[in-house]
Residue, then its C-alpha position, 0 to 999 in steps of 0.5 A: m359101774k351100773s346105775g341103780a335103774e340098770v340093776k333094777r331093770k336087769v333084776a326085773i327082766e330075770i324075774i319075768a323071764f323066770l316066771f315065764i320059764l316056770l309057767f311054760t315048763y310046768a304047763s308043757f310037762n303037764k301036757l306031756l304027762d297026760y298027753q292023751k287027755f290033752t289031745i282029746q280035749i283039743g280034739q273036743s274043742p269046737l274051734l280046733t276040731g280037725f287040728g287034734g293031731s298037730i296042735p298038741w305037739m305044736v303048743i308043747s314044742v313052742e312053750l318049751l322053745v320059748a322057755v329055753l330061749l328065755m334062758i339065753p340073754r341074746f334071744r330074750l327079746f324074741a322070746f318075750f315076743g313069743a311068750f306075749s304072743l302065746m299068752v294073747m293067743f291062749t287068752a283070745y281062745i278062752v274068750a272065743i270059747l266062752n262067747f261062741s261055744s256051748y261046750v268049754p273044754c279046758s286043756c290046761g294041766g295041773v294047778l291051772a286046770k283048777l282055775g275057773w274061767t274068770e281066774h284064768l283070764y285074770f291069770n293070763s292078763v297078768f302074764i300078758l302084762l308081764g310079757l309086754t313089760g319084758i319086751v319094753l325092759v329088754a328093748d330099753e336095756r339094748k337101747s341103753a347098751r348101744g347108747s353107752v358104747t363110746q364112739i371113736p370119731a372118724l379121722 
């Protein structure tokens, strides 16, 4: 029988995974739907000049891969590390562009493109915290599962 804390942890993990799946699926499909615009914006970025050909496919592929891995409980810890890392990189990119560039292209799609830079940083910060929370909860879940296994003493 699962305790209330275990059930709450499981529900929290599912909600966080769902939010990341929704975010990365939505973002990657928006980039795919307007792929030409996305590649142009990446190419116009002062920090990514010269990577306009490879970065767009890499970003889209990694976002979709992380979304798929979040659906598979066995890979969820790895996927949460990936989601957290992506959000940290996206946020670091925004901070770098805002502080070191006179031109600030936005390569986000859909609703996310409508956010201002401050709102974008808050949005990303929330997802960074969700990623960390997911990592901690899944790691704790695995630790609890290992600890609850009854060991048969050696004879």
